[in-house]
C-alpha positions in Angstrom: -20.4 60.6 98.0 -18.3 58.6 98.5 -18.9 54.6 99.1 -17.4 51.5 100.0 -17.9 48.7 97.9 -17.7 45.1 98.8 -15.4 43.4 95.6 -15.6 39.0 95.6 -13.1 37.3 95.1 -14.5 36.2 91.4 -13.8 39.7 90.4 -10.6 40.7 92.8 -8.9 40.3 89.5 -10.1 43.2 88.0 -9.6 45.4 90.9 -6.0 45.2 91.0 -6.1 42.0 93.9 -8.3 44.8 96.0 -11.5 43.7 98.7 -12.8 47.5 98.5 -13.0 50.0 96.8 -14.3 53.8 97.1 -16.9 54.6 94.4 -18.4 58.0 94.0 -22.5 58.3 93.6 -25.6 59.2 95.6 -27.3 56.0 93.3 -26.0 52.3 94.0 -25.9 53.0 89.9 -23.6 56.2 89.6 -22.2 54.5 92.8 -21.1 51.1 90.2 -20.9 53.2 87.3 -17.7 54.9 89.0 -16.6 51.9 90.3 -16.5 50.4 86.6 -14.3 53.8 85.2 -12.0 53.3 88.2 -11.6 49.5 86.9 -12.8 49.1 82.7 -12.3 45.7 82.5 -14.7 45.0 86.0 -17.6 47.2 83.2 -18.0 43.4 81.8 -17.8 41.4 84.2 -21.4 43.6 85.9 -23.2 45.1 82.9 -24.4 43.4 79.6 -24.7 44.2 76.3 -27.5 46.4 77.1 -25.4 48.0 79.7 -28.2 46.2 82.8 -26.1 44.5 85.1 -25.8 41.3 84.4 -28.8 39.0 85.7 -26.7 37.2 87.7 -24.6 39.8 89.8 -26.7 40.8 92.9 -26.0 44.0 94.9 -26.5 44.4 98.2 -27.1 48.1 100.1 -26.5 46.9 103.9 -28.0 44.0 103.8 -30.8 44.7 100.9 -31.4 43.3 97.9 -31.5 46.6 95.4 -33.9 44.7 93.9 -36.2 45.0 96.6 -35.3 49.0 97.1 -35.3 50.7 94.1 -33.2 48.6 92.0 -29.6 51.1 90.6 -32.4 54.4 91.5 -31.4 53.5 95.5 -29.8 55.9 97.2 -26.7 55.9 98.5 -26.3 58.5 101.7 -22.6 57.9 102.0 -22.5 55.5 104.9 -23.7 52.7 103.2 -21.4 50.1 102.4 -22.3 48.2 99.1 -21.2 45.0 98.5 -21.7 43.0 95.1 -22.3 39.3 95.1 -22.3 37.0 92.5 -24.7 34.0 92.1 -23.9 30.5 93.0 -25.4 27.8 91.0 -24.5 24.5 91.4 -26.4 21.1 91.9 -25.8 17.1 91.9 
């Protein structure tokens, strides 16, 4: 089932400038994998060498951080919106 994935501005250069993309998957992991298949250059931005989501890549289903809802195994029913949110670090 297709879900809408929101792409943050820093990653849009890897998605042909698209701010959203449709991805197929019944879990967050399969949807993100499908997105990475559509946009191969995006994969290295999202995944580390062990094929795990990078620690600074936050993924939300609606308003829920997937780290609190089952991680990549968080189920999707097709009505949700998935957002990729890179961490922002700063300080003075």
